[in-house]
C-alpha positions in Angstrom: 69.8 -47.0 -7.2 71.1 -48.7 -4.2 70.9 -52.5 -4.6 71.4 -54.8 -1.6 72.0 -58.5 -1.6 70.6 -60.7 1.2 72.3 -64.1 0.7 71.5 -67.4 2.3 70.4 -71.0 1.7 66.9 -70.4 3.0 66.3 -74.1 3.7 63.5 -73.2 4.2 62.7 -69.6 4.4 61.1 -68.6 7.8 59.6 -65.6 9.5 63.0 -64.4 10.7 64.3 -64.3 7.1 61.1 -62.6 5.9 61.6 -60.0 8.7 65.2 -59.2 7.7 64.2 -59.0 4.0 61.2 -56.7 4.8 63.4 -54.4 6.9 66.1 -54.4 4.2 63.5 -53.5 1.6 62.6 -50.4 3.6 66.3 -49.3 3.6 67.3 -50.0 0.1 65.8 -49.4 -3.3 66.1 -53.0 -4.4 66.9 -56.1 -2.5 68.0 -59.3 -4.1 67.5 -62.3 -2.0 70.4 -64.5 -3.2 69.6 -68.1 -2.8 72.8 -70.0 -2.6 72.7 -73.1 -4.8 75.6 -75.1 -3.6 76.0 -75.0 0.2 78.4 -77.4 1.9 75.6 -78.4 4.1 72.9 -81.0 3.8 69.7 -79.5 2.6 66.1 -80.7 3.2 64.7 -78.9 0.2 65.8 -78.8 -3.4 67.0 -75.6 -5.1 63.7 -75.4 -7.0 61.6 -75.9 -3.8 63.6 -73.3 -1.9 63.3 -70.8 -4.7 59.6 -71.3 -5.1 59.0 -70.9 -1.3 61.2 -67.8 -1.0 59.5 -66.1 -4.0 56.0 -66.8 -2.6 57.0 -65.7 0.9 58.4 -62.4 -0.4 55.9 -61.7 -3.1 54.4 -58.9 -1.0 57.6 -56.9 -1.3 57.7 -55.2 -4.7 61.3 -54.2 -4.5 62.5 -57.6 -3.5 63.5 -60.4 -6.0 64.9 -63.9 -5.5 67.9 -65.1 -7.6 70.0 -68.2 -7.5 73.8 -68.1 -7.3 76.6 -70.6 -7.0 79.7 -68.5 -6.8 81.3 -66.5 -4.1 78.7 -64.1 -2.5 80.8 -61.0 -3.2 81.3 -62.1 -6.8 77.5 -62.4 -7.1 77.0 -59.0 -5.4 79.3 -57.4 -8.0 77.6 -59.3 -10.8 74.1 -58.0 -9.9 75.4 -54.5 -9.0 74.8 -54.7 -5.2 76.9 -52.3 -3.2 75.7 -53.8 0.1 75.4 -57.3 1.5 72.7 -57.7 4.2 73.2 -60.2 7.0 70.9 -61.0 9.9 72.3 -61.2 13.3 70.6 -63.2 16.1 73.2 -63.6 18.9 76.8 -63.0 19.9 77.7 -66.4 18.4 76.5 -65.1 15.0 78.5 -62.0 15.3 81.9 -63.7 15.4 81.2 -65.7 12.2 79.5 -62.7 10.4 82.5 -60.5 11.4 84.9 -62.9 9.8 82.7 -63.1 6.7 82.5 -59.3 6.4 86.2 -58.9 6.7 86.8 -61.6 4.1 84.3 -60.1 1.7 85.8 -56.7 2.2 89.3 -58.1 1.3 87.9 -59.7 -1.8 85.6 -56.8 -2.8 86.6 -53.5 -1.2 83.6 -51.6 -2.7 80.9 -54.0 -1.3 79.8 -53.1 2.3 78.3 -55.5 4.8 75.3 -54.4 6.8 74.1 -56.4 9.8 70.5 -56.1 10.8 69.7 -57.3 14.3 66.9 -59.8 14.5 63.6 -58.8 15.8 63.2 -60.1 19.4 60.4 -62.5 18.4 62.8 -64.4 16.1 65.9 -64.3 18.2 66.0 -68.1 18.7 64.8 -69.1 15.2 67.1 -70.8 12.6 66.3 -73.1 9.7 68.2 -75.9 11.5 66.0 -75.6 14.6 62.9 -75.2 12.5 63.6 -78.4 10.5 64.3 -80.3 13.7 61.0 -79.2 15.2 59.1 -80.1 12.0 60.8 -83.5 11.7 59.7 -84.3 15.3 56.1 -83.2 14.5 56.3 -80.0 16.5 54.2 -77.0 15.8 55.8 -74.6 13.3 52.8 -72.5 12.2 54.0 -69.4 14.1 57.5 -69.7 12.5 56.8 -69.9 8.8 54.2 -68.8 6.2 51.5 -71.4 5.6 52.9 -72.6 2.3 56.3 -73.4 4.0 54.5 -75.2 6.8 52.7 -77.4 4.2 56.0 -78.1 2.4 57.6 -79.1 5.7 54.7 -81.4 6.5 55.0 -83.1 3.1 58.8 -83.6 3.6 58.2 -85.0 7.1 55.7 -87.5 5.7 58.0 -88.4 2.9 60.9 -88.9 5.3 58.8 -91.1 7.6 57.6 -93.4 4.8 59.5 -96.7 4.3 60.2 -95.8 0.6 62.0 -92.6 1.5 
């Protein structure tokens, strides 16, 4: 069985992520969406919230599971038996960073391959960073995320706007 790992922070998961996971699920027998637990960036959602949202967003894909990890991505890939790491590519600026990551991962784990899936045109501009900025400024995000993620974003925005937050 070919297992693929699709890693990320998914803060929060959006339609571009779901598109990549769906396409990966059609290529590989099993896809593990690896939710990185300890990123070096500031997160809007807790690990539990991100996990819950990702599991709900991907529940329609029977060969996709969501698992947490806090080690090197290639170490996690080896741990779960993944022979492939799937990465989504939006633009040329993504390519340079992803190329460096792929080469580093290949050095660390020669038996793990990296596969880049080009984003679908409708999600070319979409990132979690942009999504959060739009939501925090009360912009419409309903076309960018599943309904449960939109609701979670709205709750966070209200929480951040209140004086007690």
